[in-house]
C-alpha positions as CSV (number, residue, x, y, z in Angstrom):
1,M,-21.9,13.3,-5.9
2,H,-20.8,13.3,-1.8
3,E,-20.8,10.4,0.8
4,F,-23.7,11.3,2.1
5,D,-25.6,11.4,-1.5
6,Y,-23.9,7.8,-2.1
7,I,-25.2,6.4,1.0
8,R,-28.5,7.6,0.3
9,W,-28.4,5.7,-3.0
10,L,-27.1,2.8,-2.0
11,R,-29.8,2.6,0.9
12,Q,-32.5,2.7,-1.9
13,R,-31.1,-0.3,-3.3
14,T,-30.3,-2.5,-0.5
15,P,-32.7,-5.4,0.0
16,A,-34.2,-6.2,3.5
17,H,-32.5,-9.0,5.3
18,P,-34.0,-11.3,8.1
19,R,-31.1,-11.3,10.1
20,V,-30.4,-7.3,9.3
21,V,-32.1,-4.8,11.9
22,V,-30.3,-1.7,10.8
23,G,-28.4,-1.7,7.7
24,P,-26.6,1.3,6.0
25,G,-26.9,4.8,7.2
26,D,-26.3,4.9,11.2
27,D,-23.2,4.6,13.6
28,C,-23.4,1.2,13.1
29,A,-25.1,-2.0,11.5
30,V,-27.3,-4.0,13.6
31,L,-27.5,-7.5,13.2
32,R,-30.3,-10.0,14.9
33,P,-29.0,-13.2,16.5
34,S,-29.0,-16.2,15.1
35,A,-32.6,-17.8,15.2
36,A,-31.1,-21.4,15.6
37,P,-30.9,-23.0,19.1
38,L,-28.0,-22.4,21.1
39,P,-26.8,-24.9,23.9
40,S,-28.1,-24.7,27.3
41,T,-24.9,-23.2,28.1
42,F,-24.6,-20.2,26.2
43,L,-25.9,-17.0,27.3
44,P,-28.8,-15.6,25.5
45,A,-27.8,-13.7,22.3
46,T,-28.0,-9.6,22.0
47,P,-28.1,-7.6,18.7
48,L,-24.7,-7.9,17.4
49,L,-23.0,-4.0,16.1
50,V,-21.2,-4.1,13.3
51,K,-18.5,-1.5,12.0
52,T,-16.0,-0.4,10.0
53,D,-14.2,2.5,9.2
54,M,-11.0,3.2,6.5
55,L,-8.0,5.6,7.5
56,L,-6.1,7.1,4.1
57,E,-2.6,8.4,4.2
58,G,-2.8,12.7,3.5
59,C,-6.8,12.3,4.1
60,H,-7.0,11.3,7.7
61,F,-3.5,11.5,8.9
62,I,0.1,12.5,8.0
63,L,2.3,9.7,8.5
64,E,5.4,11.3,8.9
65,Q,3.8,13.6,11.9
66,A,2.0,11.3,13.3
67,G,3.5,8.1,13.5
68,G,2.5,4.7,13.0
69,R,1.6,4.2,16.8
70,R,-0.9,7.1,16.7
71,V,-2.1,5.9,13.1
72,G,-2.9,2.2,14.5
73,R,-4.6,3.7,17.8
74,K,-6.7,6.1,16.1
75,A,-7.5,3.1,13.4
76,L,-9.0,1.6,16.4
77,A,-10.5,3.9,18.0
78,V,-12.8,5.6,15.4
79,N,-14.6,2.5,15.2
80,L,-15.2,2.2,19.0
81,S,-16.4,5.6,19.0
82,D,-19.2,4.4,16.3
83,I,-19.7,1.1,19.2
84,A,-20.1,3.9,21.8
85,A,-22.7,5.8,19.9
86,M,-25.1,3.0,19.6
87,G,-24.7,2.3,23.6
88,G,-22.7,-0.8,22.9
89,R,-19.6,-2.9,24.0
90,P,-16.8,-3.8,21.7
91,V,-16.2,-7.3,21.5
92,A,-13.5,-8.0,18.9
93,A,-11.7,-6.2,15.4
94,V,-10.7,-7.3,12.2
95,V,-7.9,-5.1,10.7
96,S,-6.9,-4.9,6.8
97,V,-3.5,-2.8,5.9
98,G,-2.2,-1.9,2.9
99,L,1.6,-1.0,3.8
100,P,3.8,1.1,1.5
101,R,6.7,-0.1,0.3
102,R,8.9,1.7,2.6
103,N,10.3,0.5,6.1
104,T,7.2,-1.8,6.0
105,Q,8.0,-4.4,8.7
106,A,8.8,-1.4,11.0
107,L,5.7,0.3,10.3
108,A,3.7,-2.4,10.9
109,E,4.7,-2.7,14.3
110,E,4.0,0.5,15.3
111,L,0.5,0.2,14.1
112,Y,-0.1,-2.9,15.9
113,A,1.2,-1.4,19.1
114,G,-1.1,1.4,19.0
115,M,-4.2,-0.6,18.0
116,R,-3.1,-3.3,20.9
117,E,-3.4,0.0,23.2
118,M,-6.7,0.7,22.5
119,A,-8.0,-2.9,22.0
120,D,-6.2,-3.6,25.5
121,A,-8.2,-0.4,27.3
122,F,-11.4,-1.8,25.8
123,D,-11.2,-5.3,26.0
124,T,-11.5,-5.6,22.4
125,A,-9.9,-9.1,21.1
126,I,-8.0,-8.4,17.8
127,V,-8.9,-11.6,15.9
128,G,-7.7,-11.3,12.3
129,G,-7.5,-9.5,9.1
130,D,-5.5,-9.1,6.2
131,T,-1.8,-7.6,5.2
132,N,-0.7,-6.3,1.8
133,A,2.0,-4.0,0.7
134,W,1.7,-1.7,-2.3
135,D,3.5,1.2,-4.3
136,G,0.9,4.0,-2.6
137,G,0.3,5.5,0.7
138,L,-0.8,3.7,4.0
139,V,-4.4,2.6,4.0
140,I,-5.8,0.7,7.0
141,S,-9.3,-0.5,7.5
142,V,-10.9,-1.9,11.1
143,A,-14.0,-3.9,11.1
144,L,-15.3,-4.2,14.9
145,L,-17.9,-6.3,16.2
146,G,-19.8,-5.3,19.3
147,D,-22.2,-6.1,21.7
148,A,-25.6,-4.2,22.0
149,G,-25.8,-2.6,25.9
150,P,-28.5,-2.3,28.0
151,Q,-31.3,-0.4,26.5
152,G,-30.2,-2.2,23.1
153,P,-28.8,-0.1,19.9
154,I,-29.4,3.4,20.8
155,L,-30.0,4.7,17.0
156,R,-30.1,8.1,15.5
157,S,-33.4,7.6,14.7
158,G,-35.3,7.8,18.3
159,A,-35.0,11.7,19.3
160,K,-38.7,13.5,19.1
161,P,-39.7,17.4,19.4
162,G,-39.2,18.6,22.9
163,D,-36.1,16.0,23.6
164,W,-32.8,17.8,24.9
165,L,-29.7,17.7,23.3
166,L,-26.5,17.1,24.8
167,V,-23.2,16.8,24.7
168,T,-20.1,14.6,26.4
169,G,-17.6,17.2,26.3
170,P,-16.0,20.4,24.5
171,L,-15.9,20.7,21.0
172,G,-13.4,21.9,18.3
173,G,-9.7,22.7,17.2
174,S,-9.2,18.4,17.0
175,L,-6.5,19.4,14.2
176,L,-4.2,20.4,17.0
177,G,-4.0,16.9,18.2
178,K,-7.1,15.6,19.4
179,H,-8.1,13.9,16.3
180,L,-5.2,11.5,16.8
181,D,-5.1,11.0,20.4
182,F,-9.0,11.0,22.0
183,T,-10.1,8.3,24.0
184,P,-13.7,6.8,22.7
185,R,-16.5,7.3,25.2
186,V,-17.6,3.7,25.3
187,R,-17.5,3.6,29.0
188,E,-19.3,6.9,29.1
189,A,-21.8,5.9,27.0
190,L,-22.7,2.7,28.9
191,Q,-22.4,4.5,32.2
192,L,-25.2,7.2,30.7
193,Q,-27.4,4.5,30.5
194,E,-27.5,3.4,33.8
195,H,-29.0,6.9,34.8
196,A,-31.2,8.0,31.8
197,P,-33.3,6.4,28.7
198,I,-31.0,8.1,25.6
199,H,-33.4,8.1,22.9
200,A,-30.8,8.8,20.3
201,M,-27.3,9.1,20.0
202,I,-24.3,9.8,17.8
203,D,-20.5,10.5,17.9
204,I,-19.0,14.0,16.8
205,S,-16.9,13.0,13.9
206,D,-17.9,15.1,11.2
207,G,-18.8,18.0,13.0
208,L,-21.2,18.7,15.9
209,A,-23.7,20.7,13.1
210,A,-23.3,17.9,10.9
211,D,-23.9,15.7,13.0
212,V,-27.1,16.9,14.9
213,H,-28.4,17.2,11.3
214,H,-27.5,13.6,10.4
215,L,-29.5,12.4,13.9
216,C,-32.5,14.9,13.3
217,E,-32.7,13.6,9.5
218,E,-33.1,10.1,10.7
219,S,-35.5,10.9,13.6
220,G,-37.8,13.0,11.3
221,C,-37.3,16.6,13.2
222,G,-35.5,19.5,13.5
223,A,-33.1,21.0,16.1
224,V,-32.3,24.9,17.3
225,L,-28.7,25.2,18.9
226,A,-28.0,27.7,21.5
227,A,-24.8,29.5,20.6
228,D,-23.7,30.1,24.2
229,R,-24.4,27.1,25.3
230,I,-22.2,25.1,23.1
231,P,-19.0,24.1,24.9
232,I,-15.9,25.5,23.0
233,S,-12.8,23.8,23.5
234,A,-9.6,25.5,24.6
235,A,-8.0,24.1,21.3
236,A,-10.9,25.7,19.1
237,R,-9.9,29.2,20.9
238,Q,-5.8,28.7,19.6
239,M,-7.0,28.1,16.3
240,N,-5.6,30.8,13.9
241,D,-7.5,31.5,11.0
242,N,-10.6,33.4,10.0
243,R,-12.9,31.3,11.9
244,T,-14.3,31.9,15.5
245,P,-14.1,29.8,17.8
246,L,-17.8,28.6,17.9
247,E,-17.3,28.3,14.1
248,H,-14.7,25.6,14.9
249,A,-17.0,23.9,17.4
250,L,-19.8,23.8,15.2
251,G,-17.8,22.6,12.5
252,D,-14.3,21.1,12.8
253,G,-15.4,17.5,13.5
254,E,-13.2,14.3,14.5
255,D,-13.6,15.5,18.5
256,F,-15.2,12.0,19.0
257,E,-17.7,13.0,21.8
258,L,-21.2,12.2,21.8
259,A,-24.3,13.9,21.1
260,F,-27.6,12.5,22.6
261,A,-30.8,13.2,22.8
262,A,-32.9,12.4,26.0
263,A,-36.4,13.8,27.7
264,P,-36.1,16.9,29.4
265,D,-36.8,15.8,33.1
266,D,-33.9,13.3,32.4
267,G,-31.4,15.7,31.0
268,R,-32.3,17.9,34.0
269,R,-31.4,15.5,36.1
270,L,-28.2,14.5,34.3
271,L,-26.6,17.9,34.1
272,G,-27.6,18.4,37.7
273,R,-26.0,15.5,38.8
274,Q,-23.0,15.3,36.3
275,P,-22.8,11.5,36.9
276,I,-20.0,10.2,34.8
277,P,-16.9,10.9,36.4
278,G,-14.7,12.7,34.1
279,V,-17.2,14.4,31.7
280,T,-19.0,17.3,32.1
281,L,-22.2,17.0,30.3
282,A,-23.5,20.6,28.5
283,W,-27.2,20.8,27.3
284,I,-26.6,22.6,24.1
285,G,-30.3,23.0,22.7
286,E,-33.4,20.6,21.8
287,C,-35.1,19.0,19.5
288,V,-37.9,20.8,17.4
289,A,-40.8,19.4,14.9
290,E,-40.0,21.9,12.0
291,P,-37.4,20.2,9.6
292,G,-33.9,21.8,9.8
293,L,-31.2,23.1,11.7
294,Y,-31.3,26.7,13.7
295,L,-28.7,28.5,15.3
296,E,-30.1,30.8,18.2
297,E,-27.4,33.4,19.0
298,N,-28.6,37.2,20.6
299,G,-31.9,36.0,20.7
300,Q,-31.7,35.7,17.1
301,R,-32.7,32.4,15.3
302,R,-31.3,31.8,11.9
303,P,-30.7,28.5,9.8
304,L,-27.7,27.0,10.6
305,P,-25.6,24.8,7.4
306,A,-25.0,21.6,8.1
307,T,-21.0,22.1,8.1
308,G,-18.4,19.8,8.6
309,Y,-16.2,17.2,6.6
310,V,-17.6,15.5,4.0
311,H,-15.9,13.5,1.3
312,S,-16.7,14.5,-2.2
313,F,-16.2,12.3,-5.4
314,G,-15.5,13.7,-8.7
């Protein structure tokens, strides 16, 4: 069993709830605002986004190499990226840490400094959590709350055959540093909504192929990616192994760029205007009615495995 088998198993056993609009399976859960009347001084409530992500020493980072500040920064940033993938605005975070029994106070202070950097950059309050010490490695889990953006929660399930697929930046080679030092695309996701309706969106955390597969699976469609149009990062070209730069761009993960679906006319307009400062949007393919994921290269179309990082269970 791997993590997505487990998620499917959970979804089959998760009962409906009147306040839950979106449960397990998307970048965030979505909760309906309270039906109770609010005082007239309160603004109308918007849907609430809820996300949690846990980082484990030895799996998501090597503490001796990364340092506590970068780990704290990443712990908040990965959650902010999921709020971005729903087109939302972050509001508040709750943080739980399992600290190793070595240099505990100094590490805790470094973690907070990294989280504080991200929280201040995205106007996010750190409102509480839990702190423990144990004999294992560092564990840090962040739960993040956010408000839906101007288009409401943007789900993975809204893509349609014929939609264009676009990404917000170059991909691959994140292991050379980006996986720790990326800036989540919260502002960019909000700006996109000012220029075009976004049908579906996901952040690229597992790998482009894997995450486009997730988006298509939820939308009930397939996708064809164009090999020569996928933006490849300089880091992917520097990787020294037996994989090509394109393979790194398709499967490395932890790029934390956004992949999204939009109508072709909107996609053309976005590409022509490039309206997001500091970001070059790129067309990478389109959604198709036929289920599955395909790569078109040198005039040939072939099935594309949903390569990327997956947690496996024994």
